[in-house]
C-alpha positions in Angstrom: 0.7 -11.2 44.3 1.6 -14.6 45.9 3.9 -16.6 43.6 2.5 -19.8 42.1 4.6 -22.9 42.0 5.3 -23.9 38.4 3.9 -27.3 37.2 5.8 -28.7 34.3 4.5 -31.3 31.9 6.9 -34.0 30.7 4.8 -34.8 27.6 4.1 -31.3 26.3 0.4 -31.4 26.9 -1.6 -28.8 28.8 -2.4 -30.7 32.0 -5.3 -30.1 34.4 -2.7 -28.9 37.0 -1.3 -26.4 34.5 -4.8 -25.0 33.7 -5.6 -24.7 37.4 -2.3 -22.9 38.0 -3.1 -20.4 35.3 -6.6 -19.9 36.8 -5.2 -19.2 40.3 -2.5 -16.9 38.9 -5.0 -14.7 37.2 -7.4 -14.7 40.1 -4.7 -13.3 42.4 -3.6 -10.6 39.9 -5.7 -7.5 40.6 -4.4 -5.7 37.5 -5.4 -8.6 35.3 -8.9 -8.7 36.7 -9.3 -4.9 36.4 -8.2 -5.2 32.8 -10.7 -8.0 32.2 -13.5 -6.0 33.6 -12.6 -3.1 31.3 -11.9 -5.1 28.1 -15.0 -7.3 28.4 -17.2 -4.2 28.2 -15.1 -1.9 26.1 -12.9 -2.1 23.0 -9.3 -3.1 23.8 -8.1 0.0 21.8 -10.2 2.3 23.9 -8.8 0.8 27.1 -5.2 0.8 25.8 -5.3 4.4 24.5 -2.5 6.3 26.0 -3.8 9.8 26.9 -0.3 11.1 27.5 0.6 10.5 23.9 -2.7 11.8 22.6 -2.3 15.1 24.5 1.3 15.6 23.2 0.7 14.9 19.5 -0.6 17.8 17.4 -1.4 18.2 13.8 0.9 21.2 13.2 4.1 21.1 11.2 7.0 23.4 10.4 6.8 22.6 6.7 3.5 21.8 5.0 2.7 21.2 1.3 -0.5 22.0 -0.5 -2.8 19.0 -0.8 -6.3 18.3 -2.0 -9.2 17.3 0.2 -9.3 13.8 1.6 -10.3 11.0 -0.7 -11.8 7.6 0.1 -10.9 4.2 -1.3 -14.1 2.9 0.5 -14.3 -0.9 0.6 -11.4 -1.5 -1.8 -7.6 -2.1 -1.5 -6.6 0.7 -3.9 -4.5 2.6 -1.4 -1.4 2.5 -3.6 -3.4 3.9 -6.5 -5.1 6.6 -4.4 -1.7 7.6 -3.0 -0.2 7.9 -6.4 -3.2 9.9 -7.8 -3.1 12.2 -4.8 0.5 12.8 -5.5 -0.1 13.7 -9.1 -3.4 15.6 -8.6 -1.6 18.4 -6.8 0.4 18.9 -10.0 -2.8 19.0 -12.0 -4.4 21.4 -9.5 -1.4 23.8 -10.0 -1.5 23.4 -13.7 -5.2 24.4 -14.0 -5.4 26.6 -10.9 -8.1 24.3 -9.4 -9.2 24.1 -5.8 -8.7 21.3 -3.3 -11.9 19.5 -4.4 -10.5 18.3 -7.7 -9.8 14.6 -8.1 -8.4 12.4 -10.7 -10.5 9.3 -11.5 -9.6 6.3 -9.4 -12.0 4.1 -11.3 -10.1 4.7 -14.6 -6.7 3.2 -13.6 -8.6 0.5 -11.6 -10.1 -0.8 -14.8 -6.8 -1.0 -16.7 -4.9 -2.4 -13.7 -7.4 -5.2 -13.3 -7.3 -6.0 -17.1 -3.5 -5.9 -17.2 -3.3 -8.1 -14.0 -5.5 -10.7 -15.6 -3.3 -10.8 -18.7 -0.2 -10.9 -16.4 -1.7 -13.8 -14.5 -2.5 -15.8 -17.7 1.0 -15.2 -19.0 2.5 -16.4 -15.8 0.4 -19.5 -16.1 1.8 -20.1 -19.6 5.3 -19.6 -18.2 4.8 -22.2 -15.4 3.2 -25.1 -17.2 5.8 -27.5 -15.9 5.3 -26.5 -12.3 3.2 -28.9 -10.2 -0.3 -27.7 -9.5 0.1 -28.4 -5.8 3.5 -26.6 -5.6 4.0 -23.3 -3.7 4.4 -21.2 -6.9 1.2 -22.2 -8.6 -0.7 -22.0 -5.3 0.6 -18.4 -5.0 -0.4 -17.5 -8.5 -3.9 -18.9 -8.1 -4.5 -17.3 -4.7 -5.2 -13.7 -5.7 -4.6 -13.2 -9.5 -6.2 -9.7 -9.7 -6.1 -8.5 -6.1 -6.6 -4.7 -5.5 -3.0 -4.2 -4.2 -0.2 -2.7 -6.2 3.2 -1.0 -6.2 4.6 2.3 -7.4 6.1 0.8 -10.6 2.7 -0.8 -11.4 1.0 2.6 -11.2 3.7 4.1 -13.5 2.9 1.4 -16.0 -0.8 2.3 -16.1 -0.1 6.0 -16.3 2.4 5.7 -19.1 0.2 3.3 -21.2 -3.3 4.6 -20.5 -2.9 8.1 -19.1 -5.4 9.6 -16.6 -8.7 11.4 -16.6 -10.6 13.7 -14.2 -13.0 12.0 -11.9 -15.9 13.5 -13.8 -14.9 11.6 -17.0 -15.1 8.2 -15.2 -16.6 8.4 -11.8 -16.8 5.7 -9.1 -19.3 2.8 -9.5 -20.6 0.4 -6.9 -18.0 -2.1 -7.8 -15.1 0.3 -7.8 -16.0 1.4 -4.3 -16.6 -2.2 -3.1 -14.4 -4.5 -5.3 -15.0 -7.8 -3.5 -17.8 -9.3 -5.6 -16.2 -8.2 -8.9 -12.8 -9.5 -8.0 -14.2 -12.8 -6.7 -16.2 -13.5 -9.9 -13.3 -12.6 -12.2 -11.0 -14.7 -10.1 -13.3 -17.6 -10.6 -13.0 -17.3 -14.3 -9.2 -16.8 -14.2 -8.8 -20.0 -12.2 -11.0 -21.8 -14.7 -8.9 -20.4 -17.5 -5.7 -21.5 -15.7 -7.2 -25.0 -15.4 -8.1 -25.1 -19.1 -4.6 -24.0 -20.2 -2.7 -26.2 -17.9 -4.7 -29.4 -18.6 -5.3 -28.8 -22.4 -2.1 -30.2 -23.8 -2.5 -27.7 -26.7 0.5 -26.3 -28.5 1.6 -22.8 -27.3 0.1 -21.2 -30.5 -3.3 -22.6 -29.7 -3.0 -21.6 -26.0 -2.3 -18.0 -27.0 -5.3 -17.9 -29.3 -7.4 -19.2 -26.4 -5.9 -16.6 -24.0 -7.1 -13.8 -26.3 -10.6 -15.2 -26.1 -10.3 -15.4 -22.3 -9.1 -11.8 -22.1 -12.1 -10.6 -24.1 -14.4 -12.2 -21.4 -12.4 -10.5 -18.7 -12.8 -7.1 -20.5 -16.5 -7.6 -20.8 -16.9 -8.4 -17.1 -14.9 -5.3 -16.1 -17.0 -3.1 -18.3 -20.2 -4.4 -16.7 -18.8 -3.6 -13.2 -16.8 -0.4 -13.9 -18.2 1.0 -17.1 -16.3 1.6 -20.4 -13.2 3.7 -19.9 -13.2 6.8 -22.2 -10.8 6.9 -25.1 -11.4 10.7 -25.2 -13.5 13.2 -23.3 -14.5 16.9 -23.5 -12.6 18.8 -20.9 -13.4 22.3 -19.7 -13.2 23.9 -16.3 -13.6 27.0 -14.2 -10.7 27.6 -11.9 -10.6 28.9 -8.3 -10.4 32.5 -9.7 -13.6 31.9 -11.7 -11.6 31.9 -15.0 -13.1 29.6 -17.6 -10.8 27.3 -19.7 -11.4 24.7 -22.4 -9.3 21.9 -23.8 -12.0 20.5 -26.0 -11.9 16.8 -26.8 -8.8 15.3 -25.4 -7.4 11.8 -24.8 -6.3 10.5 -21.4 -2.7 10.5 -22.6 -3.0 14.1 -23.9 -4.5 15.1 -20.6 -1.5 13.7 -18.7 0.9 15.4 -21.2 -0.7 18.7 -20.8 -1.7 18.9 -17.1 0.4 16.2 -15.3 3.9 16.5 -16.9 5.6 13.3 -16.1 8.7 13.8 -18.3 10.8 13.3 -15.1 8.9 10.3 -13.8 11.8 8.0 -14.6 13.9 10.0 -12.2 11.8 8.7 -9.3 13.1 5.6 -7.5 11.8 3.3 -4.9 13.9 3.0 -1.7 13.1 0.4 0.9 14.4 -0.2 4.4 14.4 -3.9 4.9 16.8 -5.2 7.6 16.0 -8.9 7.0 18.9 -11.3 7.3 18.6 -12.4 3.7 18.9 -8.9 2.2 21.9 -6.6 2.0 21.8 -2.8 2.1 22.8 -0.9 -1.1 21.5 -3.7 -3.4 18.7 -3.6 -5.9 15.8 -6.1 -5.5 12.7 -7.1 -7.4 9.9 -9.6 -6.7 9.2 -12.5 -9.1 5.7 -12.9 -10.6 4.6 -9.5 -9.2 3.5 -6.9 -11.7 0.7 -5.8 -14.1 1.7 -4.7 -17.6 3.6 -7.2 -19.6 6.6 -5.4 -21.1 6.2 -2.5 -18.6 8.4 -1.6 -15.6 9.3 -4.4 -13.3 9.2 -3.7 -9.5 12.6 -2.3 -8.5 13.7 -1.5 -5.0 17.0 -0.1 -3.7 17.5 -1.4 -0.1 19.1 1.3 2.0 19.8 1.9 5.7 17.3 3.9 7.8 19.1 7.2 7.8 19.3 7.2 4.0 15.6 6.6 3.4 14.6 9.1 6.1 16.9 11.9 4.7 15.7 11.3 1.1 12.1 11.6 2.2 12.9 14.7 4.3 14.9 16.4 1.5 12.1 15.8 -1.0 9.5 17.4 1.3 11.8 20.4 1.9 12.0 20.6 -1.9 8.1 21.0 -1.9 7.4 17.7 -3.4 5.1 15.1 -1.9 6.4 11.6 -1.1 4.5 8.4 -1.9 5.4 5.7 0.7 4.5 2.2 1.9 4.3 1.1 5.5 2.6 -1.3 8.0 -0.4 0.9 8.9 -2.1 -1.4 11.3 0.6 -1.1 14.1 0.4 1.7 16.7 -2.6 3.3 15.0 -5.5 5.2 16.5 -7.6 5.6 13.4 -10.2 8.1 14.8 -7.5 10.4 16.1 -5.3 9.8 13.1 -2.2 9.0 15.2 0.6 6.7 14.3 2.8 6.3 17.4 4.6 3.4 19.1 3.0 4.2 22.4 -0.4 5.5 21.5 -1.9 2.0 22.3 -0.3 0.7 25.5 -1.3 -3.0 25.2 1.6 -4.0 27.4 0.0 -2.1 30.3 -3.3 -3.9 29.8 -1.9 -7.4 29.5 1.0 -7.0 31.9 3.5 -8.1 29.3 5.9 -6.6 26.8 6.1 -6.9 23.0 9.8 -7.0 22.2 10.5 -8.1 18.6 12.6 -5.6 16.6 12.0 -4.6 12.9 14.0 -7.5 11.4 12.3 -10.0 13.7 8.8 -8.7 12.9 9.5 -9.1 9.2 11.1 -12.5 9.4 8.5 -14.0 11.7 5.4 -12.7 9.8 4.3 -10.0 12.3 4.8 -7.1 10.0 4.8 -6.3 6.2 4.3 -3.4 3.9 0.5 -3.3 3.6 -0.6 0.3 3.0 0.4 3.3 0.9 -0.1 6.9 1.7 1.6 10.3 1.0 3.8 12.6 3.0 2.6 16.2 2.6 4.5 17.8 5.5 7.0 17.4 8.2 7.8 19.0 11.6 11.5 19.7 11.9 13.4 20.8 14.9 17.2 21.3 15.0 17.4 19.7 11.5 15.7 16.5 12.7 12.1 15.4 11.9 9.8 15.1 14.9 6.7 14.0 13.1 5.3 13.6 9.6 2.0 14.8 8.0 0.3 11.9 6.2 -2.4 12.2 3.5 -4.5 9.1 3.6 -7.4 7.7 1.5 -9.9 6.7 4.2 -12.1 9.7 3.9 -12.3 12.8 6.0 -13.5 11.3 9.3 -10.1 9.7 10.2 -7.6 12.0 11.8 -7.7 15.7 11.0 -10.1 15.8 7.9 -8.4 12.7 6.6 -4.8 13.5 7.4 -2.8 11.5 10.0 0.2 12.4 12.1 3.2 9.9 12.2 5.8 10.3 14.9 9.4 9.9 13.9 9.9 6.9 16.1 7.0 5.1 14.4 8.7 5.9 11.0 11.8 4.0 12.2 9.9 0.8 13.1 7.1 0.5 10.5 8.2 2.5 7.4 9.4 0.3 4.5 9.3 2.3 1.2 9.5 5.8 -0.2 9.5 7.1 -3.7 11.9 10.0 -4.2 13.7 11.8 -7.0 17.1 10.2 -7.4 18.8 13.6 -6.9 18.1 13.1 -3.2 20.3 10.0 -3.0 23.9 10.0 -2.0 26.1 10.1 -5.1 27.6 6.7 -4.3 24.2 5.0 -4.6 23.4 6.2 -8.1 25.4 3.6 -10.0 23.6 0.8 -8.0 20.3 1.9 -9.6 21.6 0.6 -12.9 22.5 -2.9 -11.6 20.5 -6.0 -12.2 18.1 -6.5 -9.3 18.3 -9.6 -7.1 15.1 -11.7 -7.5 13.0 -12.2 -4.4 10.3 -15.0 -4.2 6.7 -13.8 -4.8 5.8 -14.3 -1.1 8.5 -12.1 0.2 7.3 -9.4 2.7 8.5 -6.7 0.4 5.9 -7.7 -2.1 3.0 -7.6 0.4 1.7 -4.2 -0.6 0.9 -5.5 -4.1 -0.9 -8.5 -2.6 -3.0 -6.6 -0.1 -6.7 -6.0 -0.7 
């Protein structure tokens, strides 16, 4: 291609000469014009799909756990909830000898999470009455008070307080599968309630009385959309060997106690790998104003270096236990084929450029964040090193191999941010750090993004 003489502006504007220079440059670039012809008629992902990667990646693993059939969060942001329920349902399946079709209700924890988030929001409003309405904190609180997103500790709060039920006891509704309208309307009321509380001038005792009335309205709206959550249900089942069993009338907490023993749930810890400049490794972190149940677990992360988080996840899988994790799923993903790989979409080849930010830079400059939760249910190990990871997703069975994705280990390095593992898989020197007071991060920190996504 014939080089084009640069034309520099002294005022910073895009001059006519500069535009003409760009036009001539593209017109003389045969690869750019070929790419234009392809991309103007075909999806950029189709054009950028790297067949060499596709042909090399297989959905086979040296170590694979049992898992249920693919679930679907449909048009909702409940990935964190689905991932946690998928982790626990395998325990229930083993407890009751059920087949892979069994599911725990996803609508049931959704109801309680929305209710608790509404209460958490109004409490946050009461705690920030002195903050300016146009300040960053109040703007943050008002933006998405009951969004669909969440974190591991938030699911633990719901499980411990409200238990769980089989899907048959509280099935999906139109609004649980497509949460947008419900969330928008309840958000409208919550913003109205925030306005009332902040502008009333009432004493705190009166405000709390009004808050109870407000929460009754939220409860009613949730019932209309999601149905009334059961306080007890009649549970009986026929297992995969055709043996019939009956628990009779049982509460959600009793169901968890009997079929999903969580006596060791407090041994599970959240590890993150966040190489941002303002965060140190081997330190505990939390995120301010991010949670659901008042008085429940706060979000707690132990920030560790990459080899530590990877080995902990690998060790737990080799111990035949699934691993809940958070990542940036939108990068290097072919959804149909179910491949997460750094080179599966070669955009650089199409555009004639490179994309060179590293993990720290992508986090600090807003290009990456933890925005999706899934479950590791297998790993392919060669010479004691992982080559790729089996991922149980919640996008239905059409994505990947009947709903399961394959993640290459190089992708893990760049876009994996959090895993939940038993603390026995941590190096002994890190255990005392778990008991330290966490450093508070601002609500808008990238490590809180999963709980804000919807």
